[in-house]
C-alpha positions in Angstrom: -1.5 -22.0 -5.9 -1.7 -18.4 -4.4 -4.7 -17.6 -2.2 -6.1 -14.5 -3.9 -8.1 -13.6 -0.8 -5.0 -12.7 1.1 -3.9 -9.1 0.8 -0.2 -10.1 1.0 1.3 -12.9 -1.0 3.4 -14.6 1.7 5.1 -16.9 -0.8 6.3 -13.9 -2.8 7.4 -11.8 0.2 9.3 -14.7 1.8 11.1 -15.2 -1.6 11.9 -11.5 -1.7 13.2 -11.6 1.9 15.0 -14.9 1.5 12.8 -16.5 4.2 14.0 -14.0 6.8 11.1 -13.8 9.2 12.8 -11.2 11.4 13.2 -8.9 8.4 9.6 -9.6 7.5 8.4 -8.4 10.9 10.6 -5.3 10.5 9.0 -4.6 7.1 5.5 -5.1 8.5 6.3 -2.8 11.5 7.7 -0.1 9.2 4.6 -0.2 6.9 2.3 -0.2 9.9 4.0 2.8 11.3 4.2 4.8 8.1 0.8 3.9 6.5 -1.4 6.4 8.4 0.9 9.4 7.6 1.2 8.3 3.9 -2.6 8.0 3.6 -2.9 11.5 5.1 -0.4 12.8 2.5 -2.3 11.2 -0.4 -5.6 12.5 0.9 -4.3 16.0 1.4 -2.9 16.0 -2.2 -6.3 15.0 -3.5 -8.2 17.6 -1.4 -5.7 20.3 -2.5 -5.9 19.2 -6.1 -2.1 18.9 -6.1 -1.4 16.3 -8.9 2.4 16.4 -8.4 2.2 15.7 -4.7 -0.4 12.9 -5.4 2.0 11.4 -8.0 4.9 11.5 -5.6 3.1 10.1 -2.5 1.3 7.4 -4.3 4.4 6.3 -6.2 6.4 6.0 -2.9 3.5 4.1 -1.3 3.1 1.8 -4.3 6.7 0.8 -3.9 6.3 0.0 -0.3 3.2 -2.1 -1.0 4.9 -4.0 -3.8 7.9 -4.7 -1.6 5.7 -6.5 0.9 3.8 -8.3 -1.9 0.5 -6.4 -1.3 -0.4 -6.5 -5.0 -4.0 -5.3 -4.9 -3.3 -2.3 -2.6 -0.2 -1.5 -4.8 -2.3 -1.6 -7.9 -4.7 0.9 -6.4 -1.9 3.2 -5.3 -0.6 2.9 -8.9 -4.0 4.2 -10.2 -3.6 7.2 -7.9 0.0 7.7 -9.1 -1.2 7.7 -12.7 -4.0 10.2 -12.0 -1.3 12.5 -10.5 1.0 12.0 -13.5 -1.9 12.7 -15.9 -3.2 15.6 -13.7 -6.7 14.1 -13.7 -8.0 13.9 -10.2 -11.7 13.6 -11.1 -12.0 10.0 -9.7 -9.3 10.3 -7.1 -11.7 10.4 -4.1 -13.3 7.1 -5.1 -9.9 5.5 -5.8 -8.6 6.8 -2.5 -11.6 5.2 -0.7 -10.7 1.9 -2.4 -7.0 2.3 -1.3 -8.1 2.8 2.3 -10.2 -0.4 2.2 -7.3 -2.4 0.7 -4.9 -0.9 3.3 -7.2 -1.9 6.1 -7.0 -5.5 4.8 -3.2 -5.3 4.6 -3.0 -3.8 8.1 -5.3 -6.5 9.6 -3.3 -9.3 7.8 0.0 -8.0 9.1 -1.3 -7.6 12.6 -2.8 -11.1 12.6 0.4 -12.6 11.2 2.5 -10.9 13.9 0.1 -12.0 16.6 0.4 -15.6 15.4 4.2 -15.8 15.6 
């Protein structure tokens, strides 16, 4: 049974990565390094009302989050991607706040996991 309180499904990601813990750490490091800039890009697109940039940045981020099995955060990024595609940014600020909250959970989880190795 999957623990729904964890922001990353470790069973799923280890299956994706064929139980390669070294690769897992590389993936975590890559996301930890790129996440702040990606969130800035998404926030800027929202502030500028640039639906196309929001679609593009959220789509890319969603893919990264799905790859590390961070399902909830990926779902929120998908909501922003859809808003960009539909050119409807009316709720984007609220959804972005939720994305930031979910990303903080993902970040904390990855850092705790790395510290525990």
